Every structure is written in structure tokens, then in C-alpha cells.
C-alpha positions as CSV (number, residue, x, y, z in Angstrom):
1,X,67.6,114.0,73.7
2,X,65.9,111.4,71.4
3,X,66.8,107.8,70.7
4,X,68.7,109.0,67.5
5,X,70.9,111.2,69.4
6,X,71.4,108.9,72.1
7,X,72.5,106.0,69.5
8,X,74.6,108.4,67.5
9,X,76.8,109.2,70.7
10,X,77.0,105.6,71.8
11,X,78.0,104.5,68.2
12,X,80.7,107.3,68.0
13,X,82.2,106.2,71.5
14,X,82.0,102.6,70.7
15,X,83.8,103.0,67.2
16,X,86.4,105.0,69.0
17,X,86.8,102.0,71.2
18,X,86.8,99.4,68.6
19,X,89.6,101.1,66.9
20,X,91.8,100.7,69.9
21,X,94.2,97.8,69.5
22,X,93.5,94.6,71.9
23,X,96.0,93.0,74.1
24,X,99.4,92.9,72.5
25,X,102.0,91.2,74.9
26,X,101.7,87.7,75.1
27,X,103.9,86.0,77.8
28,X,104.4,82.5,76.5
29,X,106.0,81.2,79.4
30,X,103.0,81.6,81.6
31,X,100.3,81.8,78.8
32,X,99.0,85.4,79.7
33,X,98.1,88.4,77.6
34,X,99.0,91.8,79.0
35,X,98.0,95.5,78.3
36,X,94.3,96.1,78.1
37,X,92.9,92.9,79.4
38,X,93.6,93.7,83.2
39,X,91.8,96.9,82.5
40,X,88.6,95.1,81.2
41,X,89.1,96.8,77.8
42,X,88.9,93.5,76.0
43,X,88.0,89.9,76.6
44,X,90.0,86.6,76.4
45,X,88.4,84.2,74.1
46,X,88.5,80.9,75.7
47,X,91.7,79.3,77.0
48,X,93.4,78.7,73.8
49,X,96.0,81.1,73.0
50,X,96.6,79.6,69.5
51,X,94.2,81.8,67.6
52,X,95.8,84.9,65.9
53,X,93.3,87.0,67.7
54,X,92.8,85.7,71.2
55,X,91.1,88.5,72.6
56,X,87.9,90.4,71.7
57,X,86.4,93.8,72.2
58,X,83.4,94.4,74.4
59,X,80.1,94.1,72.8
60,X,78.2,97.2,72.6
61,X,76.2,96.3,75.7
62,X,79.3,95.2,77.4
63,X,80.8,98.6,76.7
64,X,77.7,100.7,77.7
65,X,77.6,98.6,81.2
66,X,81.4,99.3,81.6
67,X,81.0,103.0,81.0
68,X,78.2,103.1,83.6
69,X,80.2,101.2,86.3
70,X,83.8,101.8,85.7
71,X,85.0,105.4,86.2
72,X,88.5,104.7,84.8
73,X,87.3,103.0,81.6
74,X,84.6,105.7,81.0
75,X,87.1,108.5,81.5
76,X,89.4,106.5,78.9
77,X,86.7,106.6,76.2
78,X,85.3,109.9,77.0
79,X,81.9,108.5,77.8
80,X,80.1,108.8,81.0
81,X,76.7,107.6,81.4
82,X,74.8,108.1,84.6
83,X,71.3,106.8,85.4
84,X,69.2,107.8,88.4
85,X,65.6,107.2,89.5
86,X,63.5,110.5,89.6
87,X,62.0,111.5,93.0
88,X,58.3,111.9,93.4
89,X,58.9,115.6,93.3
90,X,60.7,115.7,90.2
91,X,58.1,113.6,88.6
92,X,55.5,116.1,90.0
93,X,57.2,118.8,88.2
94,X,57.5,117.2,85.0
95,X,53.7,116.3,85.2
96,X,53.0,120.0,85.9
97,X,55.0,121.1,82.7
98,X,53.7,118.4,80.5
99,X,50.1,118.1,81.5
100,X,49.6,121.5,83.3
101,X,48.1,119.5,86.1
102,X,48.6,120.9,89.8
103,X,48.6,118.2,92.6
104,X,46.0,117.1,95.0
105,X,47.5,117.3,98.5
106,X,45.5,114.2,99.9
107,X,47.0,111.7,97.7
108,X,49.6,109.5,99.1
109,X,53.1,108.6,97.4
110,X,52.0,105.2,95.9
111,X,48.9,106.8,94.2
112,X,51.0,109.6,92.6
113,X,53.5,107.1,91.1
114,X,50.6,105.0,89.7
115,X,49.3,108.1,88.3
116,X,52.4,109.2,86.7
117,X,53.1,105.7,85.5
118,X,49.6,105.7,83.7
119,X,50.4,109.2,82.0
120,X,53.7,108.2,80.9
121,X,55.7,110.7,83.2
122,X,59.3,109.4,83.1
123,X,60.8,107.5,86.1
124,X,64.6,107.9,85.2
125,X,66.9,110.5,84.4
126,X,69.9,109.7,82.0
127,X,72.9,112.0,81.7
128,X,75.3,111.2,79.0
129,X,78.5,113.4,78.6
130,X,80.7,112.7,75.5
131,X,83.6,114.9,74.7
132,X,82.8,117.7,77.4
133,X,79.1,117.8,76.0
134,X,76.3,116.8,78.4
135,X,72.9,115.6,77.3
136,X,70.2,114.7,79.7
137,X,67.1,112.6,78.8
138,X,64.1,111.3,80.6
139,X,62.9,107.8,80.3
């Protein structure tokens, strides 16, 4: 997956999120907004409730982080983002496939990581699932 695909998927999911109405029930007695605020789908802007739109949508960065950390939120918007560090063995396999280099048995793990870092071998696997389509990317 390239950055263009990643950005296109994130943009589409974020646009769907932004089209969702913000909190709509305001209890004037206790000055609280209900509906999506408790689920973290929007943020309260300050303490004043006098504004016609006292809540705001999450920023794109907040939206992405929430999708990574909150399964209910992620499921609601159909965007699942998982990140994990690659093991030394996984990095070794990528190195072999990219460079055609076979390993030297007497190197220690630190040396291998340093070598892979210098040659641009990815350290992280990012898996994005959106609308039942899964895309994997190395970073």
C-alpha cells in the first residue's frame, strides 16, 4: 500500500465520520449534552453551552488514534487500524526478498537491527481494514 491509498482510505472514513451529526440532546437543567459525547465521537468546546454548536468533531489525527485504540469506535466507522513492530525474523525475510541477501549466522540481534535500519528494511506492519477490505503496509 502506498501513501496515496492510505490517505484515500483515511479521508473516506473521516468524511463519513464528519457527516455524522454531533450531540443533539442538551439537558439545560444540568447543562450536559447527550448522544455521541459519551462515546467519544465528538468533543465539548469549552464550558459554555451558549454556542449554537457546542461540540466539534474529532480532528483527523484524533480520529485515527481513536480508531487504533477504541474497538467500538473503530467498528462504528468501519475503519480498523492495527500497528505492530516486526520481529527480527520478519525483517530478515523482507531483507532476503528485497536485497537477495542471506543471513550471516554469527551476527547478534542488535547488529542485525542496525543493518536493517541502515538499509531501509521496515520496522512496522500497518494493517488497515475498511469496508471489509484489508490492506497491509510496511513502514
